Residue, then its C-alpha position, 0 to 999 in steps of 0.5 A: m962549041t958543041g956539047r957544052r951549054l951555058t946556063v944563066e937564070v935570070p929571075m922574073r918580075w911580076a911586071d914582066m908579065d901581062a893580065y894573062g901571064h904572058i911575057n911581053n915581047v921588050n920584056l924577052v929580049r931585056m931577060m936574054e940580055e940580062a942573061r947574056i951580061g950575067a954570062f959573058g960580063v958587060p961591055g967594055g968590062d974584062r970579060s969576067t962574069g958580072s965584070r964592071p966597065r974599065r973607066r977610060p980617061l976623056l980625051 
């Protein structure tokens, strides 16, 4: 994937920062997960951006 860049904007919430304006490590990982879902879709989905997971019948 050389030469291609994927950009996903993830809004930052006020609760994501501490009193000094730093982002907590847990919130940073959560923001990366949101960016991954925004770019590639949800796990179990059809891989389209923002898709919902497919429902499968229970066995």
